[in-house]
N, C-alpha and C positions, 0 to 999 in steps of 0.2 A: 742877409737881406737880399731880396731879388733885385735884379737890375731894372725891371719894368714896373709899371703901376699894377698890372694884373697878375695875380698869383695863381689863378686857376684857368683851366682850359675853357675855351668858348663853348657856349651851349650848343648842343646838337639839335638838328631838326628832326631827329629820329626819336621814337618812343620805345617803351618797354613792350615787347611783343605779347599780345594777348593770345593764349592758347586754351586755357581752361574755360569752358563754356562759350567758345567762339561761335558755335553753330547757333546757339540761342541768341547771342548778340547780333549776328548777321540777320537772323529772322526778324528781330525787333527793328534793326536798322532799315531793312527793306520795307517794313510796315510803317516807318516814320514814327516809331514809339520811343519812349524814354529808354536809354541804355544804362543799366545799373553799373556803377563803378565798383571794382574790387576794393577800393579804399573808402566806400561809402559815398553817397551823393550820386551824381549822374555823369555820364561821359558826353561831352559836347564835341561834335565833329569840327575839326579845324581845316583840314585839307584832304584832298584825294589825289593819289598818285597812281599813274599807270605803270605797270611792270612790263619788261620786254617780252615776257612769255604770254601776255594777254590777260593776266590777272590784274588785280588792283590792290592798293593798300590805303587804308583810311587812318589818318592821324587824329587821335581823340585826346581831349584834355579833361581830367577829372574836375568837377565843379567844387569839390571840397578840399582837395589837396594840391591842385594845380600840377599833378604829375601827368606826363604825356604817355599815351599808349598807342600801339599800332595794331590794327585789326586787318588781317590778310583776307582778301576776297578771292575765292577760287575762280579760275578762268571759266569761260562759257563752255557748256557741254554741247553735244551735237543737236539735241532737241531744241535748246535755246537758240542756237544759230539758225536752225531750220525755220523756227517760228519767225525770226527777224527777216529771213530771206523771203518767206511766204508773204509777209506783210509788204515788203518792198515790191514784189512781183504783182501784188494786187493793187498797187498804187497808193497804199496807205502810208501814213507816217510811221517810220520804224520806232517802236517803243521798247524800253528795257523790259525784258520778260520777268525780271526779279522785283521791280518796284510796282506795287499795286495801288497804293493810295498815299500821295498823289502819284499818278503815272509820270514817267520820265521819258522825254524824247531823247533818242540817241543823237549824238553830234558827230559830224564828220571831222576827224582829227588825224592828219597825216595819212590819208588814204584808207582809214578804217572808220567803222562806226563804233563809237565809244560812249558808254554811259558816264555822264559827268558826276553822278552821285556815288558810283562805286568803282569807276576806273577800269571796268572790264570791257575788252573788245569783243564785239559780236559779229564781226564780218566786215566785208567791204561794201561800199555803196554801189548800187547798180547804175 
């Protein structure tokens, strides 16, 4: 018999990495569409995490099985960063180049412009 009340490890905040079909899931996520789950049902976004290299990670939960999955979001490419910089120089509000409907304003977080919905850094504020 164990010495404590709990006999299992505490739950982790991490999920199962999604790799198969991740490009289609990202495209649906950017368009604010339903994300199909590998277990049936749909994936519901729980949280967004910024990575140290400028990429992002989205923690998702399956609506039918309550399993948690992680979807990796690639870091911004040069064209996306240039689009954000051009918008700043023109005096416009910098928007995430990946989210189209609804559009998402970039937020200033720790000296960077970050999308709160995908966790990707798109440059520094001017």
